[in-house]
C-alpha positions, 0 to 999 in steps of 0.5 A: 421195470418200465411202466406199461400203459394201454388205452382202448381207443376204439371198441370194434367187436366182441368175438366171444365171452367165456364163463368167467366173463372175459371177452375176446375182442377186436379193438384199436389199442394204444400201448405206451402212448404209441399210435393205436393198432388193431388188437385181438385179445381177451379182456377181463370184464372191467378191462383192467387185465388182458390176456395174450393177443396179437396186434396188427398195423393198419397195413397188416389189418388191410391185408387181412381184410383184402384176403378175406374179401376174395 
């Protein structure tokens, strides 16, 4: 199995925290050394584990921002 790596390049916003300390966050994350993308997902308190999430390119994130600003 290929090695998986990630790096949180920029922490932007903590949306919520559950009773176990996991936080749902909006960050810019680089997966496997690729260009960082906007990423919304749950993270363990030490950020060593992640839950399922969604990643958005810069263009997709801009569309989202444009729609919410109408």
